[in-house]
ZADO-1210 file (C-alpha; in nm, 4 decimals, padded with zeros to 6 digits):
<atoms>
<atom x="06.2916" y="-01.8875" z="-06.3816" code="MET" pos="1"/>
<atom x="06.0764" y="-01.6842" z="-06.1744" code="SER" pos="2"/>
<atom x="06.1694" y="-01.5199" z="-05.8508" code="GLU" pos="3"/>
<atom x="05.9278" y="-01.7207" z="-05.6488" code="ARG" pos="4"/>
<atom x="06.0395" y="-02.0791" z="-05.7557" code="GLU" pos="5"/>
<atom x="06.3074" y="-02.1090" z="-05.4866" code="PRO" pos="6"/>
<atom x="06.0452" y="-02.0898" z="-05.2085" code="ILE" pos="7"/>
<atom x="05.9295" y="-02.4348" z="-05.3469" code="HIS" pos="8"/>
<atom x="06.2537" y="-02.5970" z="-05.2191" code="GLU" pos="9"/>
<atom x="06.2102" y="-02.8360" z="-04.8957" code="PRO" pos="10"/>
<atom x="06.2822" y="-02.6015" z="-04.5876" code="ALA" pos="11"/>
<atom x="06.5959" y="-02.6904" z="-04.3689" code="LEU" pos="12"/>
<atom x="06.4950" y="-02.7706" z="-04.0150" code="PRO" pos="13"/>
<atom x="06.6676" y="-02.5591" z="-03.7311" code="PHE" pos="14"/>
<atom x="06.9359" y="-02.7019" z="-03.5241" code="PHE" pos="15"/>
<atom x="06.9579" y="-02.7069" z="-03.1233" code="ASP" pos="16"/>
<atom x="07.1159" y="-02.3580" z="-03.1282" code="GLU" pos="17"/>
<atom x="06.8561" y="-02.2057" z="-03.3715" code="GLU" pos="18"/>
<atom x="06.5968" y="-02.3949" z="-03.1532" code="ALA" pos="19"/>
<atom x="06.7440" y="-02.1702" z="-02.8536" code="ALA" pos="20"/>
<atom x="06.7189" y="-01.8636" z="-03.0534" code="GLN" pos="21"/>
<atom x="06.3359" y="-01.9415" z="-03.1138" code="ILE" pos="22"/>
<atom x="06.2912" y="-01.9814" z="-02.7480" code="HIS" pos="23"/>
<atom x="06.4791" y="-01.6583" z="-02.6831" code="ASP" pos="24"/>
<atom x="06.2514" y="-01.4867" z="-02.9474" code="ALA" pos="25"/>
<atom x="05.9500" y="-01.6070" z="-02.7610" code="ALA" pos="26"/>
<atom x="06.0521" y="-01.4736" z="-02.4487" code="ASP" pos="27"/>
<atom x="06.1688" y="-01.1482" z="-02.6205" code="ARG" pos="28"/>
<atom x="05.8074" y="-01.1095" z="-02.7894" code="PHE" pos="29"/>
<atom x="05.6153" y="-01.2200" z="-02.5082" code="GLU" pos="30"/>
<atom x="05.5002" y="-00.8656" z="-02.4070" code="HIS" pos="31"/>
<atom x="05.5507" y="-00.7072" z="-02.7548" code="SER" pos="32"/>
<atom x="05.2709" y="-00.5927" z="-02.9727" code="SER" pos="33"/>
<atom x="05.1449" y="-00.8451" z="-03.2541" code="ALA" pos="34"/>
<atom x="05.2747" y="-00.5906" z="-03.5099" code="GLN" pos="35"/>
<atom x="05.6071" y="-00.5932" z="-03.3650" code="GLU" pos="36"/>
<atom x="05.6278" y="-00.9853" z="-03.3899" code="LEU" pos="37"/>
<atom x="05.4926" y="-00.9661" z="-03.7594" code="LEU" pos="38"/>
<atom x="05.7646" y="-00.7156" z="-03.8524" code="GLU" pos="39"/>
<atom x="06.0201" y="-00.9487" z="-03.7118" code="TRP" pos="40"/>
<atom x="05.8897" y="-01.2554" z="-03.8433" code="ALA" pos="41"/>
<atom x="05.8486" y="-01.0974" z="-04.2301" code="LEU" pos="42"/>
<atom x="06.1882" y="-00.9305" z="-04.1853" code="ASP" pos="43"/>
<atom x="06.3756" y="-01.2601" z="-04.0892" code="ARG" pos="44"/>
<atom x="06.1507" y="-01.5266" z="-04.2901" code="PHE" pos="45"/>
<atom x="05.9804" y="-01.3629" z="-04.6052" code="HIS" pos="46"/>
<atom x="05.9292" y="-01.5011" z="-04.8638" code="PRO" pos="47"/>
<atom x="05.9475" y="-01.8398" z="-04.7205" code="ARG" pos="48"/>
<atom x="05.6884" y="-01.7568" z="-04.4630" code="LEU" pos="49"/>
<atom x="05.2940" y="-01.7431" z="-04.5098" code="ALA" pos="50"/>
<atom x="04.9859" y="-01.6577" z="-04.2893" code="ILE" pos="51"/>
<atom x="04.7564" y="-01.9625" z="-04.2573" code="SER" pos="52"/>
<atom x="04.3999" y="-01.8231" z="-04.2865" code="ALA" pos="53"/>
<atom x="04.0855" y="-02.0374" z="-04.2957" code="ALA" pos="54"/>
<atom x="03.8235" y="-01.7755" z="-04.2606" code="GLY" pos="55"/>
<atom x="03.8297" y="-01.7040" z="-03.8974" code="GLY" pos="56"/>
<atom x="03.8498" y="-01.3276" z="-03.7551" code="VAL" pos="57"/>
<atom x="04.1768" y="-01.4004" z="-03.6112" code="ASP" pos="58"/>
<atom x="04.3465" y="-01.4742" z="-03.9434" code="GLY" pos="59"/>
<atom x="04.1995" y="-01.1904" z="-04.1194" code="MET" pos="60"/>
<atom x="04.3293" y="-00.9334" z="-03.8459" code="ALA" pos="61"/>
<atom x="04.6616" y="-01.1101" z="-03.8993" code="LEU" pos="62"/>
<atom x="04.6492" y="-01.0630" z="-04.2954" code="VAL" pos="63"/>
<atom x="04.5702" y="-00.6969" z="-04.2532" code="ASP" pos="64"/>
<atom x="04.8386" y="-00.6274" z="-03.9851" code="MET" pos="65"/>
<atom x="05.0777" y="-00.8166" z="-04.2168" code="ALA" pos="66"/>
<atom x="04.9811" y="-00.6318" z="-04.5209" code="TRP" pos="67"/>
<atom x="05.0448" y="-00.3083" z="-04.3636" code="ARG" pos="68"/>
<atom x="05.4112" y="-00.4213" z="-04.3008" code="ILE" pos="69"/>
<atom x="05.4737" y="-00.5986" z="-04.6352" code="ASN" pos="70"/>
<atom x="05.2217" y="-00.5883" z="-04.8954" code="PRO" pos="71"/>
<atom x="05.3755" y="-00.8861" z="-05.0560" code="ASP" pos="72"/>
<atom x="05.2847" y="-01.1167" z="-04.7581" code="VAL" pos="73"/>
<atom x="05.1996" y="-01.4582" z="-04.8647" code="ARG" pos="74"/>
<atom x="04.8664" y="-01.6221" z="-04.7401" code="VAL" pos="75"/>
<atom x="04.7392" y="-01.9821" z="-04.7792" code="PHE" pos="76"/>
<atom x="04.4390" y="-02.1740" z="-04.6970" code="THR" pos="77"/>
<atom x="04.3175" y="-02.5539" z="-04.6916" code="LEU" pos="78"/>
<atom x="04.0635" y="-02.6133" z="-04.9433" code="ASP" pos="79"/>
<atom x="03.9075" y="-02.9161" z="-04.7943" code="THR" pos="80"/>
<atom x="03.6253" y="-02.9677" z="-05.0636" code="GLY" pos="81"/>
<atom x="03.3653" y="-02.8910" z="-04.7760" code="ARG" pos="82"/>
<atom x="03.4214" y="-02.5385" z="-04.7004" code="LEU" pos="83"/>
<atom x="03.1090" y="-02.3306" z="-04.7005" code="PRO" pos="84"/>
<atom x="03.0553" y="-02.1040" z="-05.0127" code="PRO" pos="85"/>
<atom x="03.1111" y="-01.7856" z="-04.7717" code="GLU" pos="86"/>
<atom x="03.4749" y="-01.8708" z="-04.7230" code="THR" pos="87"/>
<atom x="03.5380" y="-01.8566" z="-05.0827" code="TYR" pos="88"/>
<atom x="03.3638" y="-01.5352" z="-05.0874" code="ALA" pos="89"/>
<atom x="03.5696" y="-01.3992" z="-04.8223" code="LEU" pos="90"/>
<atom x="03.8951" y="-01.5007" z="-04.9883" code="PHE" pos="91"/>
<atom x="03.7764" y="-01.3240" z="-05.3098" code="GLU" pos="92"/>
<atom x="03.7402" y="-01.0152" z="-05.0933" code="GLU" pos="93"/>
<atom x="04.0968" y="-01.0482" z="-04.9806" code="VAL" pos="94"/>
<atom x="04.2262" y="-01.0630" z="-05.3386" code="ARG" pos="95"/>
<atom x="04.0234" y="-00.7594" z="-05.4133" code="GLU" pos="96"/>
<atom x="04.1135" y="-00.5681" z="-05.1041" code="ARG" pos="97"/>
<atom x="04.4766" y="-00.6435" z="-05.0417" code="TYR" pos="98"/>
<atom x="04.5832" y="-00.7588" z="-05.3859" code="GLY" pos="99"/>
<atom x="04.6791" y="-01.0891" z="-05.2101" code="ILE" pos="100"/>
<atom x="04.6630" y="-01.4062" z="-05.4307" code="ASP" pos="101"/>
<atom x="04.5581" y="-01.6511" z="-05.1885" code="VAL" pos="102"/>
<atom x="04.7607" y="-01.9834" z="-05.1967" code="GLU" pos="103"/>
<atom x="04.4861" y="-02.2638" z="-05.2097" code="PHE" pos="104"/>
<atom x="04.6095" y="-02.6297" z="-05.1072" code="GLU" pos="105"/>
<atom x="04.4022" y="-02.9292" z="-05.1562" code="PHE" pos="106"/>
<atom x="04.4054" y="-03.2863" z="-05.0662" code="PRO" pos="107"/>
<atom x="04.5117" y="-03.5762" z="-05.2358" code="GLU" pos="108"/>
<atom x="04.2314" y="-03.6868" z="-05.4959" code="ARG" pos="109"/>
<atom x="04.2687" y="-04.0540" z="-05.4618" code="THR" pos="110"/>
<atom x="04.2871" y="-04.0333" z="-05.0813" code="ALA" pos="111"/>
<atom x="03.9746" y="-03.8493" z="-05.0658" code="VAL" pos="112"/>
<atom x="03.8004" y="-04.0899" z="-05.3065" code="GLU" pos="113"/>
<atom x="03.9249" y="-04.4080" z="-05.0972" code="THR" pos="114"/>
<atom x="03.8045" y="-04.2683" z="-04.7888" code="LEU" pos="115"/>
<atom x="03.4606" y="-04.1463" z="-04.8942" code="VAL" pos="116"/>
<atom x="03.3805" y="-04.4624" z="-05.1101" code="ASN" pos="117"/>
<atom x="03.4805" y="-04.6893" z="-04.8155" code="ALA" pos="118"/>
<atom x="03.3022" y="-04.4634" z="-04.5484" code="GLU" pos="119"/>
<atom x="03.0426" y="-04.2415" z="-04.6988" code="GLY" pos="120"/>
<atom x="03.0743" y="-03.8633" z="-04.7327" code="PRO" pos="121"/>
<atom x="02.9424" y="-03.8005" z="-04.3844" code="ASN" pos="122"/>
<atom x="03.1508" y="-04.0391" z="-04.2157" code="LEU" pos="123"/>
<atom x="03.2406" y="-03.7763" z="-03.9413" code="MET" pos="124"/>
<atom x="02.9167" y="-03.8193" z="-03.7525" code="TYR" pos="125"/>
<atom x="02.9668" y="-04.1781" z="-03.7100" code="ARG" pos="126"/>
<atom x="03.2730" y="-04.1826" z="-03.4787" code="SER" pos="127"/>
<atom x="03.5771" y="-03.9796" z="-03.3539" code="VAL" pos="128"/>
<atom x="03.8134" y="-04.1872" z="-03.5360" code="ASP" pos="129"/>
<atom x="03.6265" y="-04.1510" z="-03.8726" code="LEU" pos="130"/>
<atom x="03.6202" y="-03.7657" z="-03.8450" code="ARG" pos="131"/>
<atom x="03.9844" y="-03.7756" z="-03.7455" code="ILE" pos="132"/>
<atom x="04.0708" y="-03.9689" z="-04.0622" code="ALA" pos="133"/>
<atom x="03.8860" y="-03.6926" z="-04.2586" code="CYS" pos="134"/>
<atom x="04.0689" y="-03.4204" z="-04.0952" code="CYS" pos="135"/>
<atom x="04.3829" y="-03.6036" z="-04.1821" code="GLU" pos="136"/>
<atom x="04.3457" y="-03.6540" z="-04.5254" code="ILE" pos="137"/>
<atom x="04.1511" y="-03.3230" z="-04.6001" code="ARG" pos="138"/>
<atom x="04.3546" y="-03.1099" z="-04.3936" code="LYS" pos="139"/>
<atom x="04.6503" y="-03.2168" z="-04.1988" code="VAL" pos="140"/>
<atom x="04.8090" y="-03.4005" z="-04.4987" code="ALA" pos="141"/>
<atom x="04.7929" y="-03.0773" z="-04.6970" code="PRO" pos="142"/>
<atom x="04.9465" y="-02.8545" z="-04.4440" code="LEU" pos="143"/>
<atom x="05.2214" y="-03.0757" z="-04.3974" code="LYS" pos="144"/>
<atom x="05.2808" y="-03.0593" z="-04.7747" code="ARG" pos="145"/>
<atom x="05.2638" y="-02.6812" z="-04.7669" code="LYS" pos="146"/>
<atom x="05.4706" y="-02.6241" z="-04.4621" code="LEU" pos="147"/>
<atom x="05.7397" y="-02.8494" z="-04.6305" code="ALA" pos="148"/>
<atom x="05.8073" y="-02.5837" z="-04.8561" code="THR" pos="149"/>
<atom x="05.8318" y="-02.2940" z="-04.5824" code="LEU" pos="150"/>
<atom x="06.0785" y="-02.1914" z="-04.3044" code="ASP" pos="151"/>
<atom x="05.8068" y="-02.0313" z="-04.0641" code="ALA" pos="152"/>
<atom x="05.4242" y="-01.9926" z="-04.0710" code="TRP" pos="153"/>
<atom x="05.1980" y="-01.7526" z="-03.8997" code="ILE" pos="154"/>
<atom x="04.8691" y="-01.8875" z="-03.7231" code="ALA" pos="155"/>
<atom x="04.5704" y="-01.6888" z="-03.5582" code="GLY" pos="156"/>
<atom x="04.5800" y="-01.9044" z="-03.2300" code="LEU" pos="157"/>
<atom x="04.4879" y="-01.7344" z="-02.9202" code="ARG" pos="158"/>
<atom x="04.5212" y="-01.8641" z="-02.5503" code="ARG" pos="159"/>
<atom x="04.1665" y="-01.8394" z="-02.4685" code="GLU" pos="160"/>
<atom x="04.0263" y="-02.0014" z="-02.7560" code="GLN" pos="161"/>
<atom x="04.0291" y="-02.3517" z="-02.5937" code="TRP" pos="162"/>
<atom x="04.1878" y="-02.5375" z="-02.3368" code="VAL" pos="163"/>
<atom x="04.4558" y="-02.7118" z="-02.5817" code="SER" pos="164"/>
<atom x="04.5870" y="-02.3695" z="-02.6720" code="ARG" pos="165"/>
<atom x="04.6298" y="-02.2229" z="-02.3406" code="ARG" pos="166"/>
<atom x="05.0018" y="-02.2577" z="-02.3222" code="ASN" pos="167"/>
<atom x="05.0940" y="-02.1633" z="-02.6670" code="ILE" pos="168"/>
<atom x="05.4012" y="-01.9154" z="-02.6985" code="ALA" pos="169"/>
<atom x="05.4373" y="-01.6272" z="-02.9409" code="LYS" pos="170"/>
<atom x="05.7106" y="-01.8127" z="-03.1212" code="VAL" pos="171"/>
<atom x="05.7461" y="-02.1852" z="-03.1534" code="GLU" pos="172"/>
<atom x="05.9566" y="-02.4374" z="-03.2897" code="LEU" pos="173"/>
<atom x="05.7088" y="-02.6593" z="-03.4907" code="ASP" pos="174"/>
<atom x="05.8658" y="-03.0112" z="-03.4607" code="ARG" pos="175"/>
<atom x="05.5571" y="-03.1637" z="-03.6130" code="ASP" pos="176"/>
<atom x="05.6718" y="-02.9931" z="-03.9403" code="HIS" pos="177"/>
<atom x="06.0310" y="-03.0379" z="-03.9811" code="GLY" pos="178"/>
<atom x="06.1326" y="-02.7809" z="-03.7096" code="GLY" pos="179"/>
<atom x="06.0057" y="-02.4702" z="-03.8852" code="ILE" pos="180"/>
<atom x="05.8924" y="-02.1596" z="-03.7024" code="VAL" pos="181"/>
<atom x="05.5475" y="-02.1096" z="-03.5911" code="LYS" pos="182"/>
<atom x="05.4369" y="-01.7586" z="-03.5062" code="VAL" pos="183"/>
<atom x="05.1335" y="-01.6879" z="-03.2865" code="ASN" pos="184"/>
<atom x="05.0921" y="-01.3210" z="-03.3057" code="PRO" pos="185"/>
<atom x="04.7501" y="-01.2918" z="-03.1490" code="LEU" pos="186"/>
<atom x="04.8290" y="-01.5533" z="-02.8629" code="ALA" pos="187"/>
<atom x="04.7642" y="-01.3070" z="-02.5688" code="ASP" pos="188"/>
<atom x="04.4818" y="-01.1280" z="-02.7504" code="TRP" pos="189"/>
<atom x="04.1205" y="-01.1834" z="-02.6287" code="ALA" pos="190"/>
<atom x="03.8327" y="-01.2019" z="-02.9022" code="LEU" pos="191"/>
<atom x="03.6933" y="-00.8421" z="-02.8203" code="ASP" pos="192"/>
<atom x="04.0363" y="-00.7184" z="-02.8956" code="ALA" pos="193"/>
<atom x="04.0278" y="-00.9020" z="-03.2214" code="VAL" pos="194"/>
<atom x="03.6841" y="-00.7766" z="-03.3350" code="TRP" pos="195"/>
<atom x="03.7852" y="-00.4190" z="-03.2168" code="ASP" pos="196"/>
<atom x="04.0697" y="-00.4247" z="-03.4688" code="TYR" pos="197"/>
<atom x="03.8755" y="-00.5645" z="-03.7269" code="VAL" pos="198"/>
<atom x="03.5873" y="-00.3014" z="-03.7022" code="ARG" pos="199"/>
<atom x="03.8445" y="-00.0304" z="-03.6533" code="LYS" pos="200"/>
<atom x="04.0358" y="-00.0989" z="-03.9955" code="HIS" pos="201"/>
<atom x="03.7277" y="-00.2314" z="-04.1709" code="GLU" pos="202"/>
<atom x="03.8844" y="-00.5689" z="-04.2464" code="VAL" pos="203"/>
<atom x="03.6932" y="-00.7990" z="-04.4174" code="PRO" pos="204"/>
<atom x="03.5516" y="-01.0612" z="-04.2370" code="TYR" pos="205"/>
<atom x="03.3208" y="-01.4013" z="-04.2742" code="HIS" pos="206"/>
<atom x="02.9572" y="-01.3552" z="-04.3199" code="GLU" pos="207"/>
<atom x="02.8867" y="-01.6498" z="-04.1123" code="LEU" pos="208"/>
<atom x="02.9809" y="-01.4416" z="-03.8171" code="PHE" pos="209"/>
<atom x="02.6872" y="-01.2450" z="-03.8591" code="ASP" pos="210"/>
<atom x="02.4757" y="-01.5606" z="-03.8080" code="GLN" pos="211"/>
<atom x="02.5747" y="-01.6704" z="-03.4777" code="GLY" pos="212"/>
<atom x="02.8932" y="-01.8611" z="-03.5794" code="PHE" pos="213"/>
<atom x="03.2158" y="-01.7926" z="-03.3481" code="THR" pos="214"/>
<atom x="03.4577" y="-02.0433" z="-03.5594" code="SER" pos="215"/>
<atom x="03.4676" y="-02.1119" z="-03.9052" code="ILE" pos="216"/>
<atom x="03.5796" y="-02.4473" z="-04.0573" code="GLY" pos="217"/>
<atom x="03.3973" y="-02.6966" z="-04.3110" code="CYS" pos="218"/>
<atom x="03.0424" y="-02.6755" z="-04.3495" code="ALA" pos="219"/>
<atom x="02.9458" y="-03.0606" z="-04.2119" code="PRO" pos="220"/>
<atom x="03.1515" y="-02.9629" z="-03.8805" code="CYS" pos="221"/>
<atom x="03.0559" y="-02.6174" z="-03.7997" code="THR" pos="222"/>
<atom x="02.7420" y="-02.4651" z="-03.6791" code="ARG" pos="223"/>
<atom x="02.6212" y="-02.1539" z="-03.4815" code="ALA" pos="224"/>
<atom x="02.6370" y="-02.1555" z="-03.0991" code="VAL" pos="225"/>
<atom x="02.4275" y="-01.9903" z="-02.8554" code="LEU" pos="226"/>
<atom x="02.5059" y="-01.6742" z="-02.6484" code="PRO" pos="227"/>
<atom x="02.7889" y="-01.7440" z="-02.4086" code="GLY" pos="228"/>
<atom x="02.8886" y="-02.0748" z="-02.5306" code="GLN" pos="229"/>
<atom x="03.2569" y="-02.1310" z="-02.5903" code="PRO" pos="230"/>
<atom x="03.4169" y="-02.0069" z="-02.9149" code="GLU" pos="231"/>
<atom x="03.5014" y="-02.3713" z="-03.0569" code="ARG" pos="232"/>
<atom x="03.1657" y="-02.5128" z="-02.9122" code="ALA" pos="233"/>
<atom x="03.0277" y="-02.5076" z="-03.2641" code="GLY" pos="234"/>
<atom x="03.3110" y="-02.7522" z="-03.4011" code="ARG" pos="235"/>
<atom x="03.2229" y="-03.1138" z="-03.4063" code="TRP" pos="236"/>
<atom x="02.9380" y="-03.0255" z="-03.1675" code="TRP" pos="237"/>
<atom x="02.8451" y="-03.4126" z="-03.1627" code="TRP" pos="238"/>
<atom x="03.1618" y="-03.5011" z="-02.9706" code="GLU" pos="239"/>
<atom x="03.1453" y="-03.4629" z="-02.6115" code="GLN" pos="240"/>
<atom x="03.4790" y="-03.5492" z="-02.4824" code="ASP" pos="241"/>
<atom x="03.7398" y="-03.4507" z="-02.7478" code="THR" pos="242"/>
<atom x="03.9538" y="-03.1206" z="-02.7685" code="ASP" pos="243"/>
<atom x="03.7832" y="-02.9825" z="-03.0676" code="LYS" pos="244"/>
<atom x="04.0911" y="-02.9978" z="-03.3005" code="GLU" pos="245"/>
<atom x="04.1258" y="-03.1320" z="-03.6183" code="CYS" pos="246"/>
<atom x="04.5081" y="-03.2136" z="-03.5735" code="GLY" pos="247"/>
<atom x="04.6601" y="-02.8783" z="-03.7384" code="LEU" pos="248"/>
<atom x="04.7692" y="-02.7089" z="-03.4365" code="HIS" pos="249"/>
<atom x="04.7129" y="-02.9217" z="-03.1440" code="CYS" pos="250"/>
<atom x="04.6465" y="-03.2870" z="-03.0473" code="SER" pos="251"/>
<atom x="04.2845" y="-03.3988" z="-03.1211" code="VAL" pos="252"/>
<atom x="04.2031" y="-03.5327" z="-02.7893" code="GLN" pos="253"/>
<atom x="04.2372" y="-03.4174" z="-02.4240" code="LEU" pos="254"/>
<atom x="04.4898" y="-03.5643" z="-02.2059" code="ALA" pos="255"/>
<atom x="04.3416" y="-03.8761" z="-02.0690" code="GLY" pos="256"/>
<atom x="04.0462" y="-03.9277" z="-02.3390" code="THR" pos="257"/>
<atom x="04.0378" y="-04.2019" z="-02.5387" code="LYS" pos="258"/>
<atom x="03.9619" y="-04.2671" z="-02.9180" code="SER" pos="259"/>
<atom x="03.6748" y="-04.4964" z="-03.0111" code="ASP" pos="260"/>
<atom x="03.9152" y="-04.7867" z="-03.0622" code="ARG" pos="261"/>
<atom x="04.0648" y="-04.7423" z="-02.7251" code="GLU" pos="262"/>
<atom x="03.7098" y="-04.7010" z="-02.5758" code="ARG" pos="263"/>
<atom x="03.5911" y="-05.0395" z="-02.7437" code="ALA" pos="264"/>
<atom x="03.9110" y="-05.1995" z="-02.6404" code="GLU" pos="265"/>
<atom x="03.8657" y="-05.0839" z="-02.2806" code="ALA" pos="266"/>
<atom x="03.4776" y="-05.1835" z="-02.2745" code="SER" pos="267"/>
<atom x="03.5792" y="-05.5290" z="-02.3909" code="ALA" pos="268"/>
<atom x="03.8274" y="-05.5693" z="-02.1188" code="ARG" pos="269"/>
<atom x="03.5833" y="-05.4487" z="-01.8778" code="ALA" pos="270"/>
<atom x="03.3255" y="-05.7093" z="-02.0013" code="ALA" pos="271"/>
<atom x="03.5952" y="-05.9822" z="-02.0073" code="ASP" pos="272"/>
<atom x="03.6751" y="-05.8720" z="-01.6367" code="VAL" pos="273"/>
<atom x="03.3420" y="-05.8856" z="-01.5301" code="GLU" pos="274"/>
<atom x="03.2680" y="-06.2180" z="-01.6937" code="ALA" pos="275"/>
<atom x="03.5434" y="-06.3490" z="-01.5269" code="SER" pos="276"/>
<atom x="03.4257" y="-06.2529" z="-01.1944" code="GLY" pos="277"/>
<atom x="03.0952" y="-06.3937" z="-01.2478" code="LEU" pos="278"/>
<atom x="03.2527" y="-06.7280" z="-01.3314" code="ALA" pos="279"/>
<atom x="03.4590" y="-06.7122" z="-01.0171" code="VAL" pos="280"/>
<atom x="03.1696" y="-06.6626" z="-00.8100" code="GLU" pos="281"/>
<atom x="02.9477" y="-06.9157" z="-00.9824" code="GLU" pos="282"/>
<atom x="03.2338" y="-07.1787" z="-00.9258" code="ALA" pos="283"/>
</atoms>
């Protein structure tokens, strides 16, 4: 039996006293460096800890930092089946530069087949609900399956990225994934600081960043942005009132916004009310 096989056993959730320890850790590391937090996380949770990397510059900075602390750090990515070719090229660079065998997680084949056969390959453009369904099958479900084998994971979230990420802590209890620990070492970093680190340490980065992209996702759902636009403006650009999230880290919708179904139901109720009012006036 190989030494790595035990990591595939289901992770045990943290209990209340351990949750309190995580909150204490969040307070303790709030003003610490990303490297100090990574050192703590790797010491406490490795090998049942992994970095989630999707090709973003934040994730690559974390891979480099963590590798310098522990060359055996684990990295995983979600291969949705719709990634741009430049993303695969980047992970080949990771293998060559760091000697890290990136762990690819894939969606369940029959679920993808059922969805695409019923709604078409580019269903995401037709409605928010269909886009969310695509994200759920291709990204959210594989992430849940992966995190069920871990005790902690590291993400490249930053508070300035988008409104939904403004209040993230550096150490969190991930109740959506069995109560494991989620570590956000770059939570208080600005984008310029991330790029400064990448350039200083010659960290490999995604080719699309040189073509005007500021966020990396699936090819059909990501495009370049104009100077001055928010980082995630190129994600699902056709959606005007959602939170630019796929459900991996945060709720998809802004507080107070509605899904397509909810909007349709609200419109139907409004039409009924209007029709009732006209009927009363005519009477």
